[in-house]
C-alpha positions in Angstrom: 1.4 22.4 -38.5 4.7 23.0 -36.8 4.9 26.6 -37.1 8.9 27.1 -37.0 9.3 24.7 -39.8 8.9 26.1 -43.4 6.7 24.9 -46.2 7.6 23.5 -49.5 7.9 26.3 -52.0 5.1 24.7 -54.4 1.9 22.4 -54.0 -0.6 20.5 -56.0 -3.8 19.2 -55.0 -3.8 15.9 -53.4 -6.9 14.7 -54.2 -7.6 12.9 -51.0 -10.4 13.3 -48.7 -7.9 13.5 -45.7 -5.2 15.7 -47.4 -5.9 18.7 -49.2 -2.3 19.3 -50.8 1.0 17.7 -51.2 4.5 19.2 -52.5 4.3 19.6 -56.3 7.2 17.2 -57.0 5.8 14.3 -54.9 4.4 11.1 -56.4 1.4 9.4 -55.3 1.0 5.6 -55.8 -1.2 2.9 -54.4 0.0 0.5 -51.8 -0.8 -2.2 -54.2 1.8 -0.6 -56.8 4.5 -1.0 -54.6 4.0 -4.3 -52.5 3.3 -7.8 -53.2 1.6 -10.4 -50.8 3.8 -13.0 -49.4 2.5 -16.2 -47.8 5.6 -18.4 -47.2 5.2 -20.9 -44.3 6.4 -24.0 -42.8 9.5 -22.3 -40.9 8.6 -23.0 -37.4 12.1 -22.6 -36.4 12.2 -19.0 -36.7 11.6 -16.7 -34.0 8.1 -15.2 -33.4 7.3 -11.6 -34.2 4.3 -9.6 -33.1 2.9 -6.2 -34.3 2.4 -3.6 -31.8 0.6 -0.3 -32.3 3.5 1.4 -30.1 6.4 -0.3 -31.6 5.7 -1.6 -34.9 7.0 -5.3 -35.6 9.2 -6.7 -32.9 10.2 -10.1 -31.5 7.6 -11.4 -29.2 10.4 -12.3 -26.7 11.3 -8.6 -26.3 8.0 -7.8 -24.4 6.7 -9.7 -21.3 3.1 -8.9 -21.8 2.8 -11.0 -24.9 2.5 -14.7 -24.9 1.3 -17.4 -27.5 -1.7 -19.2 -27.0 -1.0 -22.8 -26.3 -1.1 -25.2 -29.2 -0.5 -22.9 -32.0 0.3 -24.5 -35.1 3.6 -22.5 -36.0 4.1 -24.3 -39.4 1.1 -22.4 -40.5 2.5 -19.2 -39.3 3.9 -16.6 -42.1 7.5 -15.9 -42.8 8.7 -12.2 -42.7 11.9 -10.9 -44.0 13.5 -7.8 -43.2 11.8 -4.9 -45.1 8.4 -6.9 -45.4 5.4 -4.7 -44.5 3.2 -6.7 -41.7 -0.3 -6.0 -40.7 -2.7 -7.1 -38.1 -5.7 -6.5 -40.1 -7.8 -6.8 -37.0 -6.1 -4.0 -35.3 -4.8 -1.8 -38.3 -7.2 0.6 -37.5 -5.4 1.1 -34.3 -1.8 1.4 -36.0 -0.9 -2.2 -35.6 1.2 -2.5 -38.8 4.9 -1.6 -39.7 8.0 -2.6 -41.8 9.8 -5.4 -40.1 13.6 -5.1 -39.6 13.5 -8.6 -38.1 13.4 -12.2 -39.8 10.8 -14.5 -38.2 7.3 -15.6 -38.5 3.9 -13.9 -37.5 0.2 -14.9 -36.9 -1.4 -16.6 -40.1 -4.1 -14.1 -40.0 -1.7 -11.3 -40.5 -1.0 -9.7 -44.0 2.6 -10.0 -45.1 3.8 -7.9 -48.1 7.2 -7.3 -49.7 7.9 -3.9 -51.0 8.9 -4.1 -54.5 10.1 -0.8 -55.5 13.9 -0.2 -55.0 13.4 3.7 -54.8 11.4 3.3 -51.5 13.4 4.0 -48.1 11.8 1.3 -46.0 12.3 3.3 -42.9 10.5 6.5 -44.5 7.6 3.9 -45.6 7.3 2.6 -42.1 7.1 6.2 -40.5 4.4 7.2 -43.3 2.3 4.1 -42.8 2.3 4.3 -39.2 1.7 8.2 -39.0 -1.4 9.5 -37.3 -3.2 10.5 -40.8 -2.7 7.0 -42.3 -3.9 5.5 -39.0 -7.2 7.7 -39.5 -7.5 6.3 -43.0 -7.5 2.6 -41.6 -10.0 3.2 -39.1 -12.2 4.6 -41.9 -12.1 1.5 -43.9 -12.3 -1.0 -40.9 -15.7 -2.5 -40.0 -17.4 -4.8 -37.6 -20.0 -4.9 -34.9 -17.8 -3.9 -32.0 -14.9 -1.6 -32.3 -12.5 -4.1 -30.5 -13.1 -6.7 -33.1 -13.0 -4.6 -36.4 -11.6 -6.0 -39.3 -10.0 -4.5 -42.5 -10.1 -6.0 -46.2 -7.0 -5.9 -47.8 -8.6 -5.1 -51.0 -9.4 -1.9 -49.4 -6.1 -1.4 -47.8 -4.3 -1.6 -51.0 -6.0 1.2 -52.6 -4.8 3.7 -50.2 -2.3 6.3 -51.6 1.2 6.6 -50.7 3.2 10.0 -50.7 6.6 9.5 -52.2 9.4 12.1 -52.6 12.3 10.9 -54.5 14.6 8.4 -52.7 17.3 11.1 -51.5 14.6 13.2 -50.0 13.0 10.2 -48.3 16.4 9.6 -46.8 16.8 13.1 -45.5 13.2 13.0 -43.9 14.3 9.8 -42.2 17.5 11.5 -41.0 15.4 14.6 -39.6 12.8 12.3 -37.8 15.4 10.0 -36.5 17.4 12.6 -34.9 14.4 14.6 -33.5 12.8 11.6 -32.2 16.1 10.7 -30.4 16.4 14.2 -29.0 12.6 13.8 -27.7 13.3 10.2 -26.4 16.3 11.6 -24.1 13.7 14.3 -22.9 10.9 11.8 -22.2 13.4 9.6 -20.4 14.5 12.4 -18.3 10.9 13.2 -17.5 10.0 9.8 -16.5 13.3 9.6 -14.3 12.0 12.7 -12.4 8.7 10.8 -11.9 10.3 7.9 -10.8 12.4 9.8 -8.2 9.4 11.8 -6.9 7.3 8.7 -6.7 10.0 6.8 -4.6 10.2 10.0 -2.3 6.3 10.1 -2.1 6.7 6.2 -1.1 9.1 6.5 1.3 7.2 9.4 3.1 4.1 7.3 3.4 5.8 4.3 4.3 7.4 6.1 7.3 4.1 7.5 8.3 2.1 4.5 8.0 4.8 2.3 9.9 6.3 4.6 12.3 3.5 6.8 13.2 3.7 10.7 13.9 5.6 10.5 17.3 9.2 9.9 16.5 9.8 9.4 20.3 7.3 6.7 20.9 8.4 3.2 22.0 9.1 0.7 19.4 8.6 -2.9 19.0 9.7 -5.4 16.3 6.9 -6.4 13.9 8.4 -9.5 12.7 7.5 -8.2 9.2 10.7 -7.8 6.9 9.0 -4.7 4.9 7.5 -3.2 8.0 10.5 -3.3 10.5 9.7 -1.8 13.9 6.5 -0.2 14.8 5.2 1.9 17.7 4.7 -0.5 20.8 1.1 0.2 21.2 0.2 -0.6 17.5 -1.5 -3.9 16.8 -0.5 -6.5 14.2 -3.6 -7.7 12.7 -4.1 -10.2 9.8 -6.0 -8.7 6.9 -9.0 -11.0 7.2 -9.8 -9.6 10.6 -10.2 -6.0 9.4 -12.9 -7.1 7.0 -16.7 -7.9 7.6 -16.8 -9.8 4.3 -14.3 -11.2 1.8 -15.2 -12.2 -1.7 -13.8 -12.5 -5.2 -15.6 -11.2 -8.2 -17.2 -12.8 -11.3 -17.6 -12.0 -14.8 -21.0 -12.2 -16.6 -21.1 -14.0 -20.2 -20.0 -11.1 -22.4 -22.5 -12.2 -25.2 -25.4 -11.7 -22.7 -26.2 -8.0 -23.4 -28.9 -8.0 -20.8 -26.2 -8.1 -18.1 -24.8 -4.5 -19.4 -27.5 -2.9 -21.0 -28.7 0.3 -19.1 -25.9 -0.8 -16.5 -25.9 1.2 -13.1 -23.4 -0.7 -11.0 -19.7 0.0 -12.0 -17.7 -3.3 -12.7 -13.9 -3.1 -12.2 -11.0 -5.0 -13.2 -7.2 -5.0 -13.1 -7.2 -2.0 -15.6 -9.0 0.0 -13.2 -5.9 -0.1 -10.9 -3.7 2.8 -11.9 -1.6 3.3 -8.8 -3.9 5.7 -7.0 -5.6 5.4 -3.7 -9.1 4.9 -5.3 -9.9 2.8 -8.3 -9.9 4.6 -11.7 -12.7 4.1 -14.1 -14.7 0.9 -14.3 -14.5 -1.5 -17.2 -18.2 -1.4 -17.8 -21.4 -0.8 -15.8 -23.7 -3.9 -14.9 -27.4 -4.1 -14.7 -29.4 -5.3 -11.7 -30.0 -8.4 -13.8 -26.4 -9.7 -13.5 -26.9 -9.7 -9.6 -30.4 -11.2 -9.5 -29.1 -14.1 -11.8 -25.9 -14.7 -9.7 -23.7 -13.6 -12.6 -21.8 -10.8 -10.7 -21.1 -10.1 -6.9 -22.1 -6.9 -5.4 -19.4 -5.2 -3.2 -20.2 -2.5 -0.4 -18.7 0.9 -0.3 -15.4 1.3 1.6 -13.8 -2.0 0.4 -10.1 -2.7 -0.1 -9.6 -4.5 -3.5 -6.6 -6.4 -4.5 -5.6 -7.9 -7.9 -5.0 -11.7 -7.3 -4.5 -13.0 -10.7 -2.3 -11.5 -13.6 0.8 -9.6 -14.2 -0.3 -6.7 -11.9 -0.8 -9.1 -9.0 -0.6 -7.4 -5.5 -1.9 -4.0 -6.7 -4.6 -2.6 -4.4 -7.1 0.3 -4.4 -10.2 1.5 -2.5 -13.9 1.1 -3.7 -15.6 4.1 -2.1 -18.9 3.5 -3.4 -20.9 0.3 -4.1 -19.5 -1.6 -7.1 -18.5 -5.0 -8.5 -15.4 -6.6 -9.9 -14.2 -9.5 -11.9 -12.7 -12.7 -10.8 -9.3 -11.4 -10.9 -9.9 -9.3 -7.7 -10.6 -9.9 -4.1 -12.7 -7.4 -2.2 -12.3 -6.9 1.6 -15.3 -5.0 2.9 -13.8 -3.4 5.8 -14.8 -3.0 9.4 -14.8 0.8 9.8 -15.0 0.3 13.5 -11.4 -0.7 13.7 -9.6 0.4 10.5 -10.0 3.8 8.6 -10.3 3.2 4.9 -7.9 5.5 3.7 -5.4 4.2 6.2 -6.0 0.6 5.0 -5.8 1.7 1.4 -2.4 3.5 1.9 -0.8 0.6 4.0 -2.1 -1.8 1.4 -0.1 0.0 -1.2 3.0 -0.7 0.7 2.3 -4.4 0.5 2.4 -4.6 -3.5 6.0 -5.8 -3.8 5.6 -8.3 -0.8 2.5 -9.8 -2.3 3.8 -9.9 -5.8 7.0 -11.9 -4.4 4.6 -14.5 -2.9 2.5 -15.1 -5.8 2.6 -18.6 -7.5 4.2 -17.8 -10.8 3.3 -20.5 -13.2 2.0 -19.2 -16.6 0.0 -16.4 -14.9 1.1 -15.1 -11.4 -1.7 -16.0 -8.9 -1.9 -15.0 -5.3 -3.5 -17.5 -2.9 -6.4 -16.4 -0.6 -4.5 -17.9 2.4 -1.5 -15.6 2.0 -3.5 -12.5 1.3 -6.0 -13.1 4.1 -3.2 -13.7 6.7 -0.9 -10.8 5.5 -0.4 -8.5 8.7 -1.3 -4.9 8.9 0.0 -2.6 11.3 -3.0 -0.9 13.0 -2.9 1.9 15.8 -6.1 3.2 17.5 -8.8 4.8 15.0 -8.1 8.3 15.9 -4.5 8.0 15.4 -4.9 6.3 12.0 -7.2 9.5 11.0 -4.3 11.8 12.1 -1.7 9.8 10.2 -3.7 9.7 7.0 -4.2 13.5 7.2 -0.5 14.3 7.8 0.7 11.9 5.1 -1.8 13.1 2.4 -1.0 16.7 3.1 2.7 16.0 2.7 2.4 13.9 -0.4 0.1 16.6 -2.0 2.9 18.8 -3.3 4.9 15.7 -4.6 1.6 14.8 -6.6 1.4 18.1 -8.0 4.8 17.9 -9.3 4.3 14.2 -10.6 1.1 15.5 -12.4 2.8 18.4 -14.2 5.7 16.1 -15.3 3.1 13.6 -16.5 1.3 16.3 -18.5 4.7 17.4 -19.9 5.2 13.8 -21.2 1.9 13.9 -23.0 2.6 17.4 -24.6 6.0 16.1 -25.8 4.5 12.9 -27.1 1.7 14.7 -28.8 4.4 17.0 -30.5 6.2 14.1 -31.7 3.1 12.6 -33.3 2.3 15.8 -35.0 6.0 16.3 -36.1 6.1 13.1 -37.7 2.7 13.6 -39.4 3.6 17.0 -40.8 6.8 15.8 -42.1 5.8 12.6 -44.0 2.7 14.4 -45.6 4.8 17.3 -46.8 3.2 19.9 -44.5 6.7 21.0 -43.8 10.1 20.9 -45.5 12.8 19.7 -43.4 15.4 18.9 -46.1 17.9 21.5 -45.0 17.7 20.7 -41.4 18.3 16.8 -41.7 22.2 17.1 -41.1 21.6 19.3 -38.1 19.8 16.5 -36.1 21.1 13.3 -37.8 23.8 11.1 -36.3 22.7 11.5 -32.5 23.6 8.5 -30.4 20.8 7.0 -28.2 21.6 5.0 -25.1 20.3 1.3 -25.6 17.8 1.6 -22.7 16.2 4.6 -24.7 15.5 2.7 -27.8 11.8 1.6 -27.2 11.0 5.2 -25.9 11.1 6.4 -29.4 7.5 5.1 -29.2 4.9 5.6 -26.5 5.4 3.5 -23.4 2.1 1.9 -22.2 1.2 1.4 -18.4 1.4 -2.2 -17.1 -1.0 -4.6 -19.1 -2.2 -8.0 -18.6 -0.8 -10.7 -20.7 -1.8 -10.6 -24.2 -2.6 -13.9 -25.8 -2.4 -13.9 -29.5 -4.8 -16.5 -31.2 -5.0 -17.9 -34.4 -7.5 -15.3 -35.8 -4.8 -12.6 -35.1 -6.8 -11.1 -32.1 -4.4 -9.9 -29.2 
């Protein structure tokens, strides 16, 4: 509970397994009692909407990581009016639902409901149904073989009890939470801006070390590469392919063949494992030896340089320091350690990201050709000098990394506070009626609007299919 906020003077038993008590004057009604299902169709002229766990119901066009599947029958899509409740029933357990403020259409697999009671503030209902306690309830009534494909029956959903203060109190709750979340959005924006500036400073430091070396007075030569500029005269400019003993793309074993994943011991990486760090983060899965003996996956040696070559994050790189495998969106360069230090290669590869992304073929999905990647030039000093440069650059970057990590942790704590605050207020654990005027009416710059919800890291394109999966 938010300790600095007061409780209500009187409570009554809630009679719910997930909530012990509610304010004595609050009403409890089922979702069935306040909504009616709507299935209006045949309006392909309306804008496409999508339901995000982070943002609720928003236009598809407002996000560049969400695209329609080809050949979708838009005439079958359901019409959504402002104020309608929309659920992606296959992802409601994650929080993919909300009250729409837009007029448009959604996947025919979604559930669309009109809110029928006039004494309900739609903004309050949106906050309530998207709050953490309610998402936990959706999780408990969803089912399926695999978590990522859980489903939820509407007959179960409509039994859920909604907590309803009187309309004026709903409006004061909305005013309070709207004001507080706007304050929090400003704070988050400032923290993210700090991280951005520190990251740019770190990148500049590494760029200088990896392209100019440690001796500022060393003779220079023009590299002929725009992003690199001049480099020390004794450095070589070497195509990436000449720094590797082997180059290979990954592969994906059939997901329905569990034998390739059961008791897996070899980590298998995808674009989601590229988090901006020098080394790959957690693997997507682990593969069994059967995947390799059957030729369904490719084994990659330790000390390899990995690049994403397909998808929204094309050009990103990271090091594979231990033996592993990857999917077909990744190309692996098994480095020749007699000529290139693995960390030097990894640091310089990170400087290539924007350069490579700009050269990717960008049709439906960006693709980086092997010819362009293989022939990309790297600036290569003698091996001993590479190691000295890496040591110096990483030592200088360490303090910046520590400051960035603290700011990221502060963002996590602020987001957790916001989530808990919303949950405590909409379930009546704290009384904010007398505080609404103090925080309402705050203006928020347009660029902060989406920061009222959590920002996610870069994602691959999301293809929405007719069954509502994203």
